[in-house]
C-alpha positions as CSV (number, residue, x, y, z in Angstrom):
1,M,194.2,14.7,-9.5
2,N,194.9,13.0,-13.0
3,S,193.4,9.6,-13.9
4,K,196.8,7.9,-13.5
5,E,197.2,9.2,-9.8
6,L,193.4,8.5,-9.2
7,L,194.0,4.9,-10.0
8,K,197.0,4.6,-7.9
9,K,195.2,6.0,-4.9
10,V,192.4,3.5,-5.5
11,R,194.7,0.7,-5.8
12,Q,196.6,1.6,-2.6
13,I,193.4,1.9,-0.4
14,E,192.2,-1.2,-2.3
15,I,195.4,-3.1,-1.2
16,K,195.1,-2.1,2.4
17,S,191.5,-2.3,3.3
18,R,191.1,-5.7,1.4
19,R,194.2,-7.0,3.7
20,L,192.5,-5.7,6.7
21,S,189.0,-7.4,5.6
22,D,190.4,-10.7,4.8
23,N,192.7,-10.9,7.8
24,L,191.0,-9.3,10.5
25,F,187.2,-7.9,9.8
26,G,185.7,-10.4,7.7
27,G,185.1,-12.9,10.5
28,E,184.3,-10.0,13.2
29,Y,181.9,-8.4,10.7
30,L,180.2,-11.6,10.2
31,S,179.7,-12.6,13.6
32,T,178.7,-9.2,14.8
33,F,176.0,-8.7,12.2
34,K,174.6,-12.2,11.4
35,G,171.0,-13.0,12.0
36,R,169.5,-9.7,11.8
37,G,167.0,-11.0,9.7
38,M,164.9,-14.4,10.2
39,T,162.9,-16.6,7.9
40,F,160.7,-19.4,8.9
41,S,162.3,-22.9,7.9
42,E,160.3,-25.8,9.5
43,V,158.9,-27.2,12.8
44,R,160.2,-29.7,14.7
45,K,159.7,-31.4,18.2
46,Y,160.6,-29.6,21.2
47,E,164.0,-30.6,22.9
48,F,165.2,-30.0,26.2
49,G,167.0,-26.5,26.3
50,D,165.0,-24.9,23.6
51,D,163.3,-21.4,24.0
52,I,159.8,-21.9,25.0
53,R,159.1,-18.6,23.1
54,S,159.6,-20.5,19.7
55,I,156.8,-23.1,20.8
56,D,154.3,-23.5,17.8
57,W,150.9,-23.7,19.7
58,N,148.8,-24.7,17.0
59,V,151.0,-27.7,16.0
60,T,151.4,-28.2,19.8
61,A,147.5,-28.3,20.4
62,R,147.0,-30.6,17.3
63,Y,149.6,-33.5,18.3
64,N,149.3,-32.8,22.2
65,E,153.3,-32.6,22.5
66,P,155.5,-29.4,22.1
67,F,156.7,-28.4,18.7
68,I,158.8,-25.4,18.2
69,K,159.2,-23.1,15.0
70,V,162.8,-23.2,13.6
71,F,164.3,-20.0,11.7
72,E,166.9,-19.7,9.3
73,E,169.1,-16.7,9.2
74,E,169.1,-14.4,6.1
75,R,172.7,-13.9,5.5
76,E,172.5,-11.3,2.6
77,L,172.5,-7.9,4.6
78,T,172.9,-4.5,3.1
79,L,175.4,-2.4,4.4
80,M,174.8,1.7,4.0
81,L,177.7,4.0,4.4
82,L,176.3,7.5,5.3
83,I,179.5,9.5,4.8
84,D,180.1,13.2,5.5
85,V,182.0,15.3,2.7
86,S,181.3,18.6,4.2
87,G,184.4,21.4,4.4
88,S,185.2,20.2,7.8
89,E,186.7,16.9,6.8
90,N,189.6,18.6,4.8
91,F,190.9,19.6,8.3
92,A,194.2,18.2,9.0
93,T,197.2,19.2,11.6
94,S,198.7,15.6,11.4
95,N,199.8,13.3,8.5
96,K,196.2,12.6,7.1
97,L,193.1,14.8,6.3
98,K,189.9,13.5,8.3
99,K,188.6,12.9,5.0
100,E,191.3,10.2,4.3
101,I,190.8,8.4,7.1
102,I,187.1,8.4,6.5
103,T,187.8,6.9,3.0
104,E,190.1,4.2,4.4
105,I,187.7,2.9,7.1
106,A,184.7,3.4,4.7
107,A,186.5,1.0,2.2
108,T,187.5,-1.4,4.9
109,L,183.9,-1.8,5.9
110,A,182.8,-2.2,2.3
111,F,185.4,-5.1,1.7
112,S,184.3,-6.8,4.6
113,A,180.7,-6.7,3.4
114,L,181.6,-7.9,0.2
115,K,183.5,-10.8,1.7
116,N,180.4,-11.8,3.2
117,N,178.4,-11.7,-0.1
118,D,176.3,-8.3,1.2
119,K,175.3,-5.5,-0.8
120,V,177.1,-2.1,-0.2
121,G,175.7,1.4,-0.9
122,A,176.8,4.8,0.0
123,I,175.3,8.3,0.6
124,L,177.6,11.3,0.4
125,F,176.2,14.5,2.2
126,T,176.9,17.8,3.1
127,D,174.0,20.2,4.1
128,D,172.5,18.5,0.9
129,I,172.6,15.0,-0.5
130,E,175.4,15.4,-2.9
131,L,175.6,11.9,-4.1
132,F,173.5,8.5,-3.8
133,I,175.0,5.2,-5.0
134,P,172.5,2.3,-4.8
135,A,173.6,-0.8,-2.8
136,N,174.9,-3.3,-4.9
137,K,177.4,-6.2,-4.8
138,G,181.0,-6.8,-6.3
139,K,184.4,-5.6,-6.4
140,K,183.8,-3.0,-9.1
141,H,181.0,-1.4,-7.3
142,I,183.1,-1.2,-4.1
143,L,185.9,0.3,-6.1
144,R,183.5,2.9,-7.6
145,I,182.7,4.0,-4.1
146,I,186.2,4.2,-3.2
147,R,186.8,6.4,-6.1
148,E,184.1,8.6,-5.5
149,L,185.5,9.4,-2.1
150,I,188.8,10.2,-3.3
151,E,187.8,12.7,-6.2
152,F,184.2,13.8,-5.3
153,K,183.7,17.6,-5.3
154,P,180.6,18.4,-3.3
155,K,178.5,21.8,-4.1
156,S,178.6,22.8,-0.4
157,S,180.9,22.7,2.5
158,K,178.2,22.9,5.2
159,T,177.0,20.1,7.3
160,N,173.3,18.8,8.1
161,I,173.1,15.2,9.6
162,N,169.3,15.6,10.0
163,S,168.7,15.8,6.3
164,S,170.9,12.9,5.3
165,L,169.2,10.5,8.2
166,K,165.7,11.7,6.6
167,F,167.0,11.0,3.0
168,L,168.3,7.2,4.3
169,L,165.1,6.7,6.0
170,S,163.1,7.6,2.7
171,I,164.8,5.3,0.3
172,I,166.0,2.5,2.4
173,Q,162.8,0.6,3.3
174,K,164.2,-2.9,4.7
175,K,166.6,-3.8,7.6
176,A,170.0,-2.7,7.0
177,I,173.3,-1.9,8.8
178,V,174.2,1.7,8.8
179,F,177.5,3.3,9.4
180,I,177.5,7.2,9.5
181,L,181.1,8.6,9.2
182,S,181.4,12.1,10.1
183,D,183.2,14.6,12.7
184,F,179.6,15.3,14.1
185,I,180.0,18.9,14.5
186,D,176.1,19.5,14.3
187,K,173.1,19.2,16.0
188,D,169.4,19.1,15.8
189,Y,169.3,15.8,14.5
190,N,167.4,14.1,17.5
191,K,164.1,13.0,15.9
192,S,165.8,11.6,12.7
193,L,168.5,9.7,14.6
194,K,165.8,8.1,16.8
195,L,163.8,6.9,13.8
196,A,167.0,5.5,12.2
197,A,168.2,3.7,15.1
198,K,164.9,1.9,15.5
199,K,164.9,0.9,11.7
200,F,168.6,0.2,11.2
201,D,171.7,-1.5,13.0
202,L,173.2,2.1,13.4
203,T,176.6,3.2,14.2
204,G,178.1,6.5,14.3
205,I,182.1,6.8,13.6
206,R,183.2,10.0,14.8
207,I,186.7,11.2,13.0
208,Y,188.5,14.1,14.6
209,D,191.8,15.9,15.0
210,Q,193.1,16.4,18.4
211,M,193.9,20.0,17.5
212,E,190.2,20.4,17.1
213,T,189.1,19.7,20.4
214,K,190.6,22.7,22.3
215,M,191.6,26.5,20.9
216,A,195.4,26.8,21.7
217,K,196.6,30.4,23.3
218,I,198.8,31.5,20.4
219,G,197.8,35.1,20.0
220,F,196.1,36.7,16.9
221,V,196.1,34.0,13.9
222,P,194.3,34.1,10.5
223,M,191.6,31.3,10.4
224,I,189.3,30.0,7.6
225,D,186.2,28.5,8.5
226,A,186.1,25.1,6.6
227,E,182.2,25.3,5.8
228,T,181.6,29.0,4.8
229,N,185.3,29.8,3.6
230,E,185.4,32.9,5.5
231,L,188.9,34.2,6.6
232,I,189.0,36.0,10.0
233,W,191.6,36.8,12.5
234,V,191.1,35.4,16.0
235,D,192.5,36.7,19.0
236,T,193.4,33.3,20.5
237,S,194.5,35.0,23.9
238,S,190.9,36.0,24.7
239,K,190.3,33.5,28.0
240,R,186.3,33.9,27.0
241,L,186.8,33.2,23.4
242,R,188.7,30.2,24.0
243,E,186.3,28.8,26.7
244,N,183.3,29.4,24.3
245,Y,185.0,27.5,21.7
246,N,186.1,24.6,23.9
247,L,182.5,24.4,25.3
248,N,180.6,24.2,21.9
249,Y,183.0,21.7,20.7
250,A,182.4,19.6,23.9
251,D,178.7,20.1,23.5
252,S,178.6,18.6,19.9
253,V,180.5,15.8,21.2
254,K,178.2,15.1,24.1
255,Y,175.3,15.6,22.2
256,F,176.6,12.7,19.6
257,E,177.6,10.2,22.3
258,T,174.5,10.6,24.3
259,L,171.9,10.5,21.4
260,F,173.4,7.6,20.0
261,N,173.8,5.8,23.2
262,K,170.3,6.8,24.3
263,N,168.9,5.0,21.2
264,G,170.9,1.8,21.6
265,A,173.0,2.7,18.3
266,G,177.0,2.3,18.8
267,V,179.5,4.8,19.1
268,I,183.3,4.9,18.1
269,N,185.4,7.7,18.5
270,C,188.5,7.8,16.4
271,E,191.1,10.5,16.2
272,V,193.3,10.6,13.2
273,D,196.6,9.6,14.8
274,D,194.4,6.6,16.6
275,S,194.6,3.0,15.2
276,Y,190.9,2.7,13.3
277,V,192.0,-0.9,13.1
278,K,192.1,-1.5,16.7
279,K,188.8,0.7,17.3
280,L,186.9,-1.3,14.8
281,L,188.1,-4.6,16.1
282,G,187.3,-3.7,19.7
283,Y,184.1,-2.3,18.7
284,F,183.0,-5.7,16.9
285,K,184.2,-7.6,19.6
286,Q,182.2,-5.8,22.2
287,R,179.1,-6.4,20.1
């Protein structure tokens, strides 16, 4: 892709994602994630209906009447996008690659954060950390993230969610909003996910193609493993082969959903032909 094509593509995504963030997601993002950090402001006299857990017992004892602590919300938040750029994201049987949907969703979330003056950072990962973009503010910064998502060429095509979560935990020390965008065709990230869910406001967005979910019975077909680039001929008429594939795929989905739900993290499943707009709005309103 030459520079002119790249700029055109970035502009198209910017226009679409900014329109969504301005008209739909800005308010939903704010109401969903506000108040994640609180700072002490003052004490005042207790009023009927106040939360008794906010009573300042030292001041109450001194004046012999109840006073409560008042806190203010820390509105400046940090949004981190943990984005899978492995080979399996280049899969498509529809109009768009999984990678393209991930880019649009990431851009929409980033512009929603920008609208609320929050910092945005990104981690692009495979089975290694391919690119780390520290959190920052501003339109230029968001456009850089979009540009990288469009043109970045990862060194590896494999996936390791566990290592990406470990990296996230090592570099982000404060509370943050974290979205992981992946197809989650991976396992063995239990411990790191548990730690990340405790530390961050965490949501997993699983992007998938319907044709991935089950192997069709169409005889001998050549297939390329997107993560190893190996070409093999597969006999899809084999019932055992189809059942094993279907079972393994279902297991990875169950692992993702069960693990995230168990640890209090959010879950969004989005098929490439779904409206991710409706998916995100529904998730924000549910929160």
